[in-house]
KETIDO-890155 format. One line per field, with one value per residue: residue in one letter; x, y, z of N, C-alpha, C, O, CB in turn; residue number from 0. Coordinates in steps of 0.2 Angstrom, whole numbers, plus 5000, padded with zeros to 4 digits. Atoms other than C-alpha are relative to their C-alpha. Glycine has a CB too. Layout:
<pts>
res: [a/...];
n.xx: [X/...];
n.yy: [Y/...];
n.zz: [Z/...];
ca.xx: [X/...];
ca.yy: [Y/...];
ca.zz: [Z/...];
c.xx: [X/...];
c.yy: [Y/...];
c.zz: [Z/...];
o.xx: [X/...];
o.yy: [Y/...];
o.zz: [Z/...];
cb.xx: [X/...];
cb.yy: [Y/...];
cb.zz: [Z/...];
n: [NUM/...];
</pts>
This chain:
<pts>
res: [m/k/a/k/p/y/s/y/a/r/f/f/s/f/l/h/p/s/a/d/l/q/g/n/g/y/q/l/l/q/s/k/i/g/l/g/a/g/g/l/s/g/l/g/l/g/h/s/r/e/k/w/g/l/l/p/n/p/h/t/d/f/i/f/t/i/i/g/e/e/l/g/l/i/g/t/l/f/v/i/a/l/f/v/a/f/l/f/a/a/v/r/i/a/q/k/c/t/n/d/v/y/r/l/v/a/m/g/i/a/t/w/i/t/i/e/a/l/i/n/i/a/s/v/v/g/w/w/a/v/t/g/i/p/l/p/f/f/s/y/g/g/t/a/l/i/t/e/l/a/a/v/g/l/l/y/n/i/a/h/d/r/s/r/s/h/d/v/s/l/q/e/f/v/r/t/d/f/r/n/a/m/e/t/r/a/p/v/r/m/t/p/r/a/n/s/r/g/v/n/s/s/s/r/a/r/r/r];
n.xx: [4995/4996/4993/4996/5002/5001/5007/5004/4999/5004/5006/5001/4996/5005/5001/4995/4996/4994/4995/4994/5000/4997/5001/5007/5005/4996/5006/5006/4998/5000/5006/5002/4997/5001/5007/5000/4998/5003/5005/5006/5000/4995/4993/5000/5000/4994/4995/4998/4993/4999/5000/4993/4996/4999/5006/5001/5007/5005/5006/5004/5003/5000/5001/5003/4996/4998/5006/5000/4995/5001/5007/5002/5006/5006/4999/5002/5007/5003/4999/5004/5007/5001/5002/5006/5005/5000/5003/5007/5002/5001/5006/5006/5002/5002/5007/5005/4999/5006/4997/4996/4993/4997/5000/4995/4993/4999/4998/4992/4996/4999/4997/4994/4997/5000/4995/4993/4998/4999/4994/4996/4999/4999/4993/4996/4999/4997/5006/5000/4993/4999/5001/4999/5007/5000/5006/5004/5000/4996/4994/4998/5001/5003/5006/5005/5005/5005/5005/5005/5005/5004/5006/5004/5004/5006/5005/5003/5005/5005/5004/5005/5002/5007/5001/5001/4997/5003/4997/4993/5000/4995/5001/4995/4998/4995/4994/5001/4995/5003/4999/5005/5006/5002/5001/5007/5005/5003/5000/5006/5003/5004/5006/5001/5001/4994/4994/5002/4998/4992/4998/5003/4996/4993/5000/5001/4993/4995/5003/4998];
n.yy: [5002/4994/5000/5007/5003/5007/5001/4998/5005/5006/5001/5001/5006/5006/4999/5004/5003/5003/4995/5000/5005/5000/4996/4999/5005/5006/5003/5002/5006/5006/5001/5003/5006/5005/5002/5005/5005/5004/5004/5002/5001/4997/5003/5003/4995/4999/5001/4994/4998/4993/4996/5001/4996/4998/4996/4995/5000/5005/5000/4995/4998/5004/5008/5003/5003/5005/5005/5003/5005/5006/5002/5000/4996/5002/4996/4992/5000/5001/4993/4995/5001/4998/4993/4999/5002/4994/4993/5003/5000/4993/4997/5003/4997/4993/4999/5002/4994/4994/4994/4996/4999/5005/5002/4996/5003/5007/4998/4998/5006/5005/4998/5000/5006/5002/4996/5002/5007/5000/4997/5005/5004/4996/4998/5006/5003/4995/4996/4994/4998/5003/4994/5001/5001/5007/5006/5000/5007/5005/4998/4999/4994/5000/4994/5002/5006/4998/4997/5003/5005/4996/5000/5007/5000/4996/5004/5005/4996/4997/5004/5001/4995/4998/4993/4996/4994/4996/5000/4997/4997/4996/4993/4995/4995/4995/4998/4992/4998/4998/4993/4996/5001/4995/4993/4999/5001/4994/4999/5000/4993/5000/4996/4994/5002/5003/4995/4996/5004/5000/4994/5000/5004/4997/4994/5003/5002/4995/4999/5004];
n.zz: [5006/5002/4996/5001/5007/5000/4998/5006/5005/4998/5001/5007/5003/5001/5006/5003/4996/5002/5002/4996/4996/4995/4995/4998/5003/4998/4996/5005/5003/4995/5000/5005/5000/4994/5001/5006/4998/4998/5004/4999/4992/4996/4997/4994/4995/4997/5004/5006/5001/5001/4994/4996/5003/5007/5001/4995/4996/5002/4994/4999/5007/5005/4998/5005/5003/4996/5000/5007/5001/4996/5002/5006/5003/4995/4994/5002/5002/4994/4996/5004/4997/4993/5000/5003/4994/4995/5003/5001/4993/4998/5004/4998/4993/5002/5003/4994/4993/5000/4997/5005/4997/5000/5007/5003/4997/5003/5008/4999/4999/5007/5005/4997/5000/5007/5005/4998/5003/5006/5001/4999/5005/5006/5000/5000/5007/5004/5003/4998/4998/4993/4996/4994/4998/4997/5000/4994/4996/5000/4999/4994/4998/4994/5002/5005/4998/4995/5003/5004/4995/4997/5005/5001/4994/5002/5005/4997/4997/5005/5003/4995/4999/5003/4999/5006/5000/5004/5006/5001/5007/4999/5000/5002/4995/5003/4997/5000/4995/4994/4997/5004/4996/4993/5002/5003/4996/4999/4992/4996/4997/4993/5000/4995/4992/4998/4999/4994/4995/4998/4996/4992/4995/5000/4995/4992/4998/4997/4994/4993];
ca.xx: [5775/5781/5794/5799/5801/5804/5786/5780/5789/5783/5766/5766/5777/5761/5758/5775/5780/5793/5803/5813/5813/5826/5819/5802/5795/5804/5789/5776/5787/5790/5772/5767/5780/5774/5755/5760/5770/5756/5745/5729/5731/5746/5763/5756/5752/5768/5778/5780/5796/5793/5791/5809/5817/5813/5795/5795/5781/5774/5764/5756/5753/5756/5749/5737/5752/5757/5739/5740/5756/5752/5735/5734/5720/5707/5713/5713/5696/5690/5697/5688/5672/5673/5673/5659/5649/5654/5648/5631/5629/5631/5620/5607/5608/5607/5591/5583/5588/5573/5585/5592/5607/5612/5608/5620/5634/5631/5633/5650/5657/5653/5659/5675/5680/5675/5685/5701/5701/5698/5713/5723/5721/5721/5738/5745/5741/5746/5730/5733/5747/5755/5748/5751/5732/5732/5721/5706/5707/5721/5736/5747/5744/5737/5726/5719/5713/5706/5696/5689/5683/5675/5665/5660/5654/5644/5636/5632/5623/5614/5608/5599/5593/5574/5575/5568/5576/5570/5571/5589/5592/5606/5605/5613/5622/5628/5644/5643/5656/5653/5660/5648/5634/5636/5638/5623/5612/5600/5604/5593/5583/5577/5559/5555/5548/5563/5574/5564/5565/5584/5585/5574/5584/5601/5595/5589/5606/5615/5603/5607];
ca.yy: [5338/5356/5355/5337/5333/5315/5315/5322/5309/5295/5300/5300/5285/5274/5283/5276/5262/5255/5272/5270/5252/5254/5270/5277/5262/5249/5247/5245/5232/5222/5223/5216/5202/5196/5196/5187/5175/5170/5163/5155/5148/5156/5151/5146/5156/5163/5158/5175/5180/5199/5203/5198/5214/5215/5224/5241/5242/5225/5226/5242/5249/5235/5220/5217/5211/5199/5192/5189/5180/5169/5166/5169/5176/5166/5175/5193/5190/5184/5200/5211/5202/5205/5223/5222/5213/5227/5241/5231/5229/5247/5253/5241/5248/5265/5261/5253/5268/5279/5292/5305/5308/5291/5287/5301/5293/5275/5282/5291/5276/5265/5277/5280/5262/5258/5272/5268/5250/5255/5267/5254/5241/5252/5258/5240/5234/5250/5258/5272/5282/5276/5288/5280/5275/5258/5243/5245/5230/5222/5234/5235/5250/5255/5272/5266/5250/5258/5270/5258/5246/5261/5264/5246/5248/5263/5253/5240/5253/5261/5245/5242/5259/5264/5282/5295/5312/5328/5334/5337/5349/5360/5379/5394/5405/5422/5427/5446/5456/5458/5476/5482/5474/5483/5500/5497/5493/5506/5514/5512/5528/5531/5537/5554/5544/5533/5548/5558/5544/5543/5561/5560/5546/5554/5570/5560/5552/5568/5574/5561];
ca.zz: [5516/5512/5527/5523/5505/5511/5517/5500/5489/5501/5500/5481/5479/5476/5459/5452/5463/5453/5451/5466/5473/5485/5493/5493/5483/5495/5508/5495/5486/5501/5504/5488/5489/5506/5500/5483/5493/5503/5489/5492/5510/5516/5524/5540/5556/5562/5547/5538/5532/5529/5547/5551/5545/5528/5529/5539/5552/5550/5567/5564/5546/5537/5547/5533/5524/5537/5538/5519/5520/5534/5530/5512/5501/5512/5528/5519/5512/5530/5538/5524/5528/5546/5542/5530/5544/5556/5544/5540/5560/5564/5550/5555/5574/5567/5558/5573/5585/5590/5597/5584/5594/5596/5577/5572/5584/5577/5558/5564/5572/5556/5545/5556/5557/5539/5531/5541/5536/5519/5518/5526/5515/5500/5505/5509/5491/5483/5478/5489/5497/5514/5527/5542/5546/5557/5554/5566/5579/5572/5572/5586/5598/5614/5611/5596/5601/5617/5607/5595/5609/5617/5601/5600/5618/5612/5598/5610/5621/5607/5601/5618/5619/5617/5622/5611/5608/5602/5585/5580/5567/5563/5567/5560/5572/5567/5574/5581/5590/5608/5610/5594/5603/5619/5609/5600/5613/5618/5636/5650/5654/5671/5673/5682/5696/5698/5697/5709/5721/5719/5723/5739/5745/5741/5751/5766/5766/5767/5781/5792];
c.xx: [5004/5006/5004/4998/5001/4993/4996/5001/4998/4993/4998/5003/4996/4998/5005/5004/5007/5006/5006/4999/5004/5000/4993/4995/5001/4994/4995/5002/5001/4993/4996/5003/4997/4991/5001/5004/4996/4995/4993/4998/5005/5005/4998/5000/5006/5006/5002/5007/5002/5000/5007/5005/5000/4993/5000/4993/4995/4994/4995/4996/4998/4999/4995/5005/5002/4994/5001/5005/5000/4993/4996/4994/4993/5000/4999/4992/4995/5000/4995/4992/4998/4999/4994/4995/5000/4996/4992/4997/4999/4995/4993/4997/4999/4992/4995/4999/4994/5003/5004/5006/5004/5001/5006/5008/5001/5003/5008/5004/5001/5004/5008/5004/5000/5005/5008/5001/5000/5005/5005/5002/5001/5008/5005/5000/5002/4996/4999/5006/4999/4999/5000/4993/5001/4994/4996/5000/5005/5008/5002/4999/4995/4993/4995/4995/4995/4993/4995/4996/4995/4994/4996/4995/4993/4995/4997/4994/4994/4996/4994/4996/4993/4998/4998/5003/4995/5003/5007/5002/5006/4998/5005/5000/5004/5004/5000/5006/4998/5001/4994/4993/4999/5000/4995/4994/4998/5001/4995/4999/4996/4994/5000/4998/5004/5005/4998/5001/5008/5002/4998/5005/5008/4999/4999/5007/5004/4998/5002/5007];
c.yy: [5005/5001/4994/4997/4992/4997/5000/4995/4994/5000/4999/4994/4995/5001/4996/4995/4996/5005/4999/4994/5000/5006/5001/4995/4993/4997/4997/4994/4994/4997/4995/4993/4996/4998/4995/4993/4995/4995/4999/4999/5002/4995/4996/5006/5000/4998/5006/5001/5008/5003/5001/5006/5002/5006/5006/5000/4994/4999/5005/5001/4994/4992/4997/4995/4994/4994/4996/4995/4995/4997/5000/5004/4998/5005/5007/5001/4999/5007/5005/4998/5001/5008/5002/4999/5006/5006/4998/5001/5007/5004/4997/5003/5007/5001/4999/5005/5004/5006/5003/5001/4994/4997/5003/4997/4992/5001/5002/4995/4995/5004/5002/4995/4997/5003/4999/4994/5000/5003/4995/4995/5002/5002/4994/4997/5005/5004/5007/5002/4998/5005/4998/4998/4992/4996/4999/4993/4997/5003/5002/5008/5001/5005/4999/4995/5002/5004/4997/4995/5005/5001/4994/5000/5005/4998/4996/5003/5003/4995/4997/5006/5001/5006/5003/5007/5005/5001/5003/5002/5005/5008/5004/5005/5005/5003/5009/5001/5003/5009/5004/4998/5003/5007/5001/5000/5006/5001/5000/5006/4999/5005/5006/4997/4997/5005/5005/4996/4999/5006/5001/4996/5003/5007/4998/4998/5006/5004/4996/5001];
c.zz: [4997/5004/4999/4994/5000/5001/4993/4995/5003/4999/4993/4996/4997/4991/4995/5005/4998/4998/5004/5005/5005/5005/5001/4999/5005/5005/4997/4997/5004/5002/4995/5000/5006/4998/4994/5004/5005/4997/5002/5008/5005/5002/5006/5005/5003/4996/4995/5001/5000/5006/5004/4997/4993/4998/5006/5003/4999/5005/5001/4993/4996/5004/4996/4996/5003/5000/4993/4999/5004/4999/4993/4998/5004/5005/4998/4998/5006/5003/4996/5002/5007/5001/4996/5006/5005/4997/5000/5008/5003/4996/5002/5008/4999/4997/5005/5005/4999/5003/4995/5001/4999/4993/4996/5003/4996/4993/5001/5002/4994/4995/5002/4999/4992/4994/5002/4999/4993/4997/5001/4995/4994/5000/5000/4993/4995/4996/5003/5004/5008/5005/5006/5005/5002/4997/5005/5003/4999/5001/5008/5004/5006/5000/4996/5001/5006/4997/4996/5004/5003/4995/4999/5007/4999/4996/5003/5005/4997/4998/5005/5002/4997/5002/4993/5002/4996/4993/4999/4993/5001/5000/4998/5005/4997/5006/5001/5005/5006/5002/4995/5003/5006/4997/4998/5003/5004/5008/5004/5002/5006/4999/5005/5007/5003/5002/5006/5007/5002/5004/5007/5004/5001/5006/5007/5001/5002/5007/5006/5001];
o.xx: [5009/5011/5010/4993/4999/4992/4991/4997/4995/4990/4993/5002/4998/4997/5003/5010/5011/5011/5011/4998/5002/5004/4990/4990/4997/4992/4992/4998/4999/4992/4992/5000/4996/4989/4997/5002/4998/4992/4991/4993/5005/5005/5002/5003/5008/5011/5004/5010/5007/5002/5008/5009/5003/4993/4998/4988/4990/4989/4991/4990/4993/5002/4994/5003/5003/4995/5000/5005/5003/4993/4991/4992/4988/4995/4996/4989/4990/4995/4992/4988/4992/4995/4990/4990/4994/4992/4988/4991/4994/4990/4988/4992/4995/4989/4990/4995/4992/4999/5009/5010/5010/5006/5010/5013/5007/5008/5012/5008/5006/5008/5012/5010/5005/5008/5013/5007/5004/5008/5010/5007/5004/5011/5010/5006/5003/4998/4996/5010/4994/5004/4999/4993/5003/4989/4998/5000/5007/5012/4999/5000/4990/4988/4989/4989/4989/4987/4989/4991/4990/4988/4990/4989/4988/4989/4991/4988/4989/4990/4988/4993/4993/4992/4999/5002/4991/5008/5008/5002/5008/4993/5011/4995/5009/5002/5000/5008/4994/4997/4991/4989/4993/4997/4993/4988/5003/4999/4990/5003/4992/4994/5003/5001/5005/5010/5003/5002/5010/5006/5001/5008/5011/5004/5002/5010/5007/5002/5004/5010];
o.yy: [5003/5004/4995/4994/4989/4992/4996/4993/4990/4994/4995/4993/4991/4996/4993/4997/4994/5002/5001/4995/4996/5007/4996/4994/4988/4991/4991/4990/4988/4991/4991/4988/4990/4992/4990/4988/4989/4990/5004/5002/5000/4989/4992/5012/4994/4998/5005/5000/5010/5009/5004/5004/5007/5010/5005/4999/4996/4996/5005/4999/4994/4987/4991/4990/4989/4988/4990/4991/4989/4990/4997/5009/5002/5009/5011/5006/5002/5009/5009/5003/5002/5010/5007/5003/5007/5010/5002/5004/5008/5006/5001/5004/5009/5006/5002/5004/5007/5011/5000/5001/4995/4993/5000/4997/4990/4997/5000/4994/4993/5000/5001/4995/4995/5001/5000/4992/4997/5000/4994/4994/4997/5001/4994/4994/5002/5008/5011/4998/4997/5009/5003/4998/4988/4999/4997/4988/4993/5000/5004/5012/4998/5003/5000/4996/5000/5002/4999/4993/5002/5000/4995/4998/5004/4998/4996/5000/5002/4997/4995/5005/5000/5008/5002/5009/5003/4999/5009/4999/5007/5009/5002/5007/5004/5004/5012/4997/5007/5012/5009/5003/5003/5011/5007/5002/5010/4997/5003/5009/4994/5010/5006/4999/4998/5004/5007/4999/4998/5006/5004/4998/5002/5007/5001/5001/5006/5005/4998/4998];
o.zz: [4994/5002/4998/4993/4995/4999/4991/4991/4999/4997/4992/4990/4993/4988/4990/5008/5002/4996/5002/5011/5010/5010/5004/5002/5005/5005/4998/4996/5002/5002/4997/4998/5005/5000/4995/5001/5007/4999/5005/5011/5011/5000/5008/5004/5006/4999/4990/5006/5000/5006/5009/4993/4990/4993/5011/4999/4997/5004/5005/4992/4993/5002/4997/4995/4999/5000/4992/4994/5002/5000/4992/5001/5004/5006/5002/5000/5007/5006/5000/5004/5009/5005/4998/5007/5007/5000/5002/5009/5006/4999/5002/5010/5004/4998/5005/5010/4994/5004/4993/4997/4996/4992/4992/5000/4995/4991/4997/4998/4993/4991/4997/4997/4990/4990/4998/4998/4990/4992/4997/4993/4990/4994/4996/4991/4989/4992/5000/5006/5011/5005/5010/5011/4998/4996/5010/4999/5003/5003/5012/5000/5006/5001/4997/5000/5006/4999/4996/5002/5003/4997/4998/5007/5000/4998/5002/5005/4999/4996/5003/5008/4991/5000/4988/5008/4992/4991/5001/4988/5007/4996/4998/5008/4994/5012/4996/5009/5007/5005/4997/5004/5008/5001/4998/5001/5006/5011/5002/5006/5006/4996/5011/5012/5009/5006/5010/5012/5007/5008/5011/5009/5007/5010/5012/5006/5008/5011/5011/5006];
cb.xx: [4996/4997/4998/4999/5005/5004/4999/5001/5008/5001/4996/5002/5004/4993/5001/5004/4995/4998/4997/5001/4999/5005/5004/4996/5002/5008/4997/4998/5006/5003/4998/5001/5008/5001/4995/5005/5005/4997/5002/4999/4999/4997/5005/5006/4994/5000/4999/4996/5003/4995/4995/5004/5005/4998/4994/5002/4997/5003/5003/5005/5006/5008/4998/4996/5005/5002/4993/4999/5007/5001/4996/4999/5000/5001/5007/5006/4998/5002/5007/5002/4999/5005/5006/4999/5002/5009/5002/5000/5005/5006/5001/5001/5006/5005/4998/5001/5007/4994/5005/4997/4999/4997/4994/4998/4999/4992/4996/5000/4997/4993/4997/5000/4997/4991/4998/5001/4994/4994/5001/4999/4996/4996/5002/4997/4994/5003/4992/4994/5002/5006/4994/5003/4994/5000/5003/4993/4993/5000/5001/5007/4998/5005/5003/5003/5004/5003/5002/5004/5004/5003/5003/5005/5004/5001/5004/5005/5003/5004/5005/5004/5004/4993/5006/4991/5007/4999/4995/5004/4993/5006/4998/4998/5005/4995/5008/4992/5002/5003/5008/5000/4998/5006/5005/4999/5001/4993/5003/5000/4994/5005/4994/4994/4994/5002/5002/4993/4998/5005/4998/4993/5001/5002/4993/4995/5003/5000/4993/4998];
cb.yy: [4998/5006/5000/4996/5003/4997/5006/5007/5000/4999/5005/5007/4997/5001/5008/5005/4995/4996/5006/5007/4994/5000/5006/5006/4998/5003/5005/5005/5001/5001/5005/5005/5002/5005/5005/5004/5001/5003/4992/4995/4993/5003/5005/4994/5000/4997/4994/5009/4997/5004/4996/4992/4998/4992/4996/5007/5005/4994/4999/5006/5005/5000/4999/5006/5004/5004/5004/5005/5003/5001/5004/4993/4998/4993/4999/5003/4994/4994/5003/4999/4993/4998/5004/4996/4993/5002/5002/4991/4996/5004/4999/4993/4999/5003/4996/4993/5005/4998/4998/5006/5002/4996/5003/5008/4999/4997/5007/5006/4996/4998/5006/5002/4995/5002/5008/5002/4993/5002/5006/4997/4996/5007/5004/4996/4996/4997/4997/5001/5009/4997/5003/5006/5001/5000/4992/5003/4995/4996/5006/4999/5005/5003/5005/4998/4994/5005/5005/4996/4997/5006/5001/4993/5003/5006/4995/4995/5004/5003/4995/4996/5004/4995/5002/5000/5000/5007/5004/4994/5004/4998/5002/5004/4997/5006/4997/5003/5006/4996/5002/4998/4994/4999/5002/4996/4994/5000/5005/4995/5004/5001/4995/5006/4996/4996/5005/5002/4994/5000/5006/4997/4992/5003/5005/4994/4996/5005/5000/4992];
cb.zz: [4996/5001/5009/5005/4994/5005/5005/4997/4999/5007/5003/4996/5005/5005/5000/4997/5003/4993/5001/5005/4997/4997/4998/4997/4991/5005/5005/4995/4997/5006/5001/4993/5001/5008/4997/4994/5003/5004/4999/4996/5001/5006/5001/5002/5005/5006/4997/5001/4994/4996/5005/5000/5001/4995/5001/4998/4998/4998/5006/5003/4996/4997/5009/4996/4999/5007/5000/4995/5001/5007/5004/4999/4993/5004/5003/4993/4995/5004/5000/4991/4998/5004/4996/4994/5003/5002/4993/4998/5004/4998/4992/4999/5005/4995/4994/5003/5000/5005/5007/4998/5008/5004/4997/5003/5010/4999/4998/5006/5005/4997/4997/5006/5006/4998/5001/5008/5002/4997/5004/5006/5000/5001/5007/5005/4998/4996/5001/5004/4999/5001/4999/5003/4994/5007/4999/4999/4998/4993/4995/5000/4995/5006/4998/4994/5003/5004/4996/4994/5006/5003/4993/4999/5006/4997/4995/5005/5003/4993/4997/5005/5000/5003/5004/4997/4999/5004/4997/5002/4999/4994/5007/4993/5006/4997/4996/5003/4997/5006/4998/4993/5001/5006/4997/4995/5005/4998/5001/5004/4994/5006/5001/4997/5000/4996/4993/5000/4999/4994/4996/5001/4996/4993/4997/5001/4995/4995/4999/4999];
n: [0/1/2/3/4/5/6/7/8/9/10/11/12/13/14/15/16/17/18/19/20/21/22/23/24/25/26/27/28/29/30/31/32/33/34/35/36/37/38/39/40/41/42/43/44/45/46/47/48/49/50/51/52/53/54/55/56/57/58/59/60/61/62/63/64/65/66/67/68/69/70/71/72/73/74/75/76/77/78/79/80/81/82/83/84/85/86/87/88/89/90/91/92/93/94/95/96/97/98/99/100/101/102/103/104/105/106/107/108/109/110/111/112/113/114/115/116/117/118/119/120/121/122/123/124/125/126/127/128/129/130/131/132/133/134/135/136/137/138/139/140/141/142/143/144/145/146/147/148/149/150/151/152/153/154/155/156/157/158/159/160/161/162/163/164/165/166/167/168/169/170/171/172/173/174/175/176/177/178/179/180/181/182/183/184/185/186/187/188/189/190/191/192/193/194/195/196/197/198/199/200/201/202/203/204/205/206/207];
</pts>
């Protein structure tokens, strides 16, 4: 944001959305117009008007606006209910998991998907800055959808796993300098017996 003043202005435009409706606040304005036009039941699937050049990025960051315009308040609440159900299912899987490592993985996946959905929805309705985070499982994109489906596959595997792991605890590691560690290490001293053997062997080699 320091390098590009436009990014800074766009990030904080949600604090004063009506200050620049033709500039930084345009995208959020069109998003609210689309959500308001949907009403309770929406305009119908495929009958959105905002996606035809009015709302930037309607298929990625602002797909939730198109859902609200075409399916209305009922459709948006249904999408939110799906994410809430996903969160409860992932937490339930983590509670029943007997492997501590897999339990941490399940909680990480649940946190990741839920926070992404929360930030995207909050950005669309104007409660948070537009940060470019897509809506999981809904926004257009290849790599994001692949990683999210892979995460669901991990959750499915964890739900059917009955293995047990050792105690998983965080350990404190002290960072040391390799050179100082080598210099402070005590030198290896040879015993007189070993030294005499070395002298005898070297003298025999010379005689040969």
